[in-house]
C-alpha positions, 0 to 999 in steps of 0.5 A: 894409815896407822899412827903409833902413839909412842913414836909420835910422842918421842918425835915431838919431844925430840924436836922440842929438845933440839929447838930448845938446845939451838935456842940456848946456843944461839942466846949464848953466842949473842951474849944474851938470854931471851925471855921464856916466851922467846925460848918457847917458840923454837921448842914448839916449832922443833917439836912440830917440825919433827912431828910433821916429818914423822907423819909424812914418813908414816903416811909414805910407809903405810901407802906402800904397805897398802899398795903392796897388799892390794897387788898381793890381793889382786895377784891372789884373786887372779890366781884363784879365778884362773886355777879354780876348778869352777866357773867364777864371775861377776854380774852387774845389772844382769850383765857379765862384768868378769868371768874366769877362763874355766867358766868360758871353757865350760860354756865354749865362749870366749871372754869377749863373747860373754863380758858386757852381754846379759846373763840370760844368754846362758839359759835355755829359756827365759823362764829358767832365767827368771825362775833362777834369778827369783830364787837366788834373789829371795835367798840373798835377801834372807841369808846373803847367799843364794844357791840353786841347782839349775840348767845352762846352755853352752854355745853349741846348744848342749845343756849342762847341769850346774849349781850356781852360788851368788853373793852380793859384794855389798848387801846394802847396795846390790848395784855394786855387783854380785859375784857367782860361782858355777860348778858343773854337776853333769856327770853326777846328775848323769850317774844319779839318773843312771842309778835311778834307772837301775833302781827302777829296773831292780824294782821291776825285776824284784816284782817279776821275781816275786811273781815267778816265785809265787808261780813256782810255789803254786807249781810246786803245790800242784806238783806235790798234790799230783804226786801224792794223788798218783802215788795213792792211786798206784798204791791202792791197786798195788796193795790189792795185788799184794793181798791176792798174792798172799792168798795165792801163796796159801793155796800153792804147793809147788816149789817152783810156783812158790819161788816165783810167787815170792819174787813177785811179792818181793817186787810189790813190796819194793814198789810199795816202799818206793811209793811210801818214800815218795809220799813222805818226801813230798810231805816233808818238802811241803812242810806238812808235818807236825811234831809229837810229844809222847812218852816212849821207851827207846828200846821199844823203837830199837826192837821195832826196827830190828823186827822190820829188818830181821828177815832181810838181815838173815837172808844176807847172813848179817849180824844185827846188833843193838848196843844199849847204854845203861846211862839212858833214861828209861822213858823219854818224851818226843816223836818216836814215830819220826825217830822210828822213821829215821832209824828205818831209813838208815838201817835200811841203807846199811842192810841194802849196802852190806853183803857180809858182816854186821849192822848195828844200832847204838845210843848213849847220852851226850855228856853235860847235855842232860839236865833240867828235864831234857836229855840230848842223845847221840845215835849211830847206825854202823855197817861193814858195807861197801862204804862211801868215797869222800867226794861222794859224801856231800851229794848223798843227802840230795834227793834221788841221788846215790853214791853210785849214780850210774844206770847199771848200779847193783843196788835199787832205790829212789835215793830218798832214804838219807834225804828223808832222814835229813829233813826229819832231823831238821824238823826235829832240831837234830844234826847228822853226819857220816864217817865212811871208808870205802870197802870198809864200812859206814857209820852215820851219827845223829843227835836228837834232844828229848824231854825226860818225864818227871818221876811223879807223873804216871804214864 
């Protein structure tokens, strides 16, 4: 009960004033005035009387407030216990004193079947009960609250994964009871178990994938080695046949025989070129290449390419052009052999797919890309051939593919030229792209960076 100091003083003074006033009035009416002691008695009596009345009022008011507060707390606790999505209860002497409806529904019991019964009935084994009890007791002694993840048994015998949190009503006297909450985590545990199974399965598949990848690599190496060996084995007798045909060509004089011999030699050369392309592609695929850094004259590389295709261009009456830029450095440092191979593959395709018109090679430095001893050069190989349809361009860099993939195509070849050029450019850190119009012609652009030798060095 709260006693406010100021109202107590006021009530006492008010009572004293009233007592003194009544005393004065009484003495006046009687006609005599009593002593000071006689006046003091009614003053004190009046103050004590008003003080007592106020204390009674304060007690009654406080009692009502306490009762209202207790009723509110009781309603609040019952509402929380009834509507909370967790099991709530009270235990005393290892016996259920109170449980809410959620707890009963979770386990399939009624309140009558749980209240007054030992808490061990919801545990599947005595060991589980003792283990959980000891852990929570130890935790509550240290921190005041105990929490454990355990398993409880429903009325129908099924098991549920739960988290139990316990708190004593009075840490000094546990006999007053222990409150607890019970949270059902069965779905979460099921999801965790499924996740663990999925992770374990993923690890197995990962290991299986690694093993399959290793076997695939070994198979690729074996295939590549077999492919190289077979190509070399075929190329050796083929070179012998080609050599004997060249000797035979020197001794023949009949025109018809020489013409037949020319066709035979052409077929042998085509087969030899095909074998060389397969060997080169196999080496690039396995990464068996090294990049050289040698000084060279770019015009010498262009002249070697023109010399290689001069006869075939002349036979088709094609104009072969080399367009040189005056702004190119006279000497470069790089892998001219691979550059020559790239140009040979691109020019070979241009000549093969061009029946009339011209084939040209051009090179010029990329603006603002030649400094600090380096120069980036853009090359182009153009033709006036059959061209490539837009939907076919994305496929022509794939191995063993051509824009015309039919079995009756008019142009022979394995379809490795552009693939080899693309792999070589990737090795050298270059880029390649194509512009083409069907029936008009094709231009292949590629870009490479070279070092520029210092003038003081004598090569």
